[in-house]
C-alpha positions in Angstrom: 33.2 11.1 17.7 32.2 13.8 15.3 34.5 16.5 13.6 33.3 19.9 12.3 35.5 22.3 10.4 35.5 25.8 11.8 34.8 28.6 9.3 37.4 29.2 6.7 40.3 28.3 9.0 41.9 24.9 9.1 40.9 24.3 12.6 38.7 21.4 13.6 36.4 20.8 16.6 35.6 17.4 18.1 32.2 16.6 19.6 30.8 13.6 21.3 27.2 14.0 20.0 26.0 14.5 16.5 23.5 17.2 17.7 26.3 19.4 18.9 28.5 18.8 16.0 25.7 19.7 13.4 24.7 22.9 15.1 25.6 25.7 12.8 27.0 23.4 10.2 25.5 21.6 7.2 28.2 18.7 7.1 30.2 16.8 9.6 32.5 13.9 9.5 31.8 11.0 11.9 34.7 8.9 13.2 34.0 5.4 14.6 36.3 2.8 15.9 35.3 -0.7 14.6 36.0 -3.5 17.0 37.6 -3.7 20.4 41.2 -3.8 19.4 43.7 -1.1 20.1 44.6 1.2 17.3 48.1 1.2 16.0 50.0 1.8 12.7 49.4 -1.8 11.4 45.6 -1.7 11.8 44.3 1.9 11.7 43.0 1.6 8.3 40.7 -1.3 9.1 39.8 0.0 12.7 38.9 3.6 12.1 35.8 4.4 9.9 35.2 8.0 8.6 31.8 9.0 7.2 30.6 12.4 6.0 27.0 13.2 7.2 24.8 16.1 6.2 21.5 17.3 7.6 19.8 16.6 4.2 21.1 13.1 4.0 19.9 12.2 7.5 16.4 13.5 6.7 16.4 11.8 3.3 17.4 8.5 5.1 14.5 8.9 7.6 11.9 9.6 4.8 13.2 6.6 2.8 12.7 4.3 5.7 9.3 5.7 6.6 7.9 6.1 3.1 9.5 3.2 1.2 10.8 0.4 3.4 8.2 0.4 6.2 5.2 0.3 3.7 6.8 -2.6 1.8 7.6 -4.7 5.0 4.1 -4.0 6.4 2.3 -5.6 3.5 2.2 -9.4 4.2 1.8 -10.1 0.5 5.2 -8.5 -0.3 7.0 -11.0 1.9 5.0 -14.3 1.4 8.2 -16.3 1.7 9.2 -14.8 5.1 7.9 -16.1 8.4 5.6 -13.9 10.4 8.2 -13.6 13.1 10.9 -12.5 10.7 8.6 -10.0 9.1 7.6 -8.5 12.4 11.3 -8.4 13.6 12.2 -6.5 10.5 9.4 -3.9 10.9 10.4 -3.5 14.6 14.0 -2.9 13.6 13.1 -0.5 10.8 10.6 1.4 13.1 13.2 1.8 15.8 15.8 3.0 13.2 13.2 5.5 11.8 12.5 6.9 15.3 16.0 7.4 16.2 16.8 9.0 12.9 13.8 11.3 13.3 14.9 12.3 16.9 18.5 13.1 15.7 17.3 15.2 12.8 15.0 17.0 15.3 17.8 17.7 17.7 20.1 18.9 14.9 17.3 21.4 14.0 16.7 22.4 17.7 13.3 20.6 18.0 12.1 17.6 19.9 10.7 15.1 17.4 8.4 12.5 18.8 7.1 9.5 16.7 3.4 9.3 16.0 1.7 6.0 16.9 1.5 3.5 14.1 -1.7 2.7 12.3 -3.2 -0.6 13.4 
């Protein structure tokens, strides 16, 4: 669930998708429920997670994964103590995260962003 403040009033709007929440806004607050337990007065502080998200932070996150972490994990000499399977799994997870983040940033900006094939 995503929350966006409307203009200068104190009204807030709830959205199910980040793309709709970010349209016309620079920042939103994301609200997540952690776990499968019901929320009540005794556990709401541990069960509900709030996070402020901005367009620039999402794009910065994508660039950091693409330009810092993927190149580091792609060089076998950087991870000599890791097994080949572990390294490949980490690259796969980082690549998937990068693709998802790029797609979300594109949707927020009203574009369709498709990943380029990786260099072999």
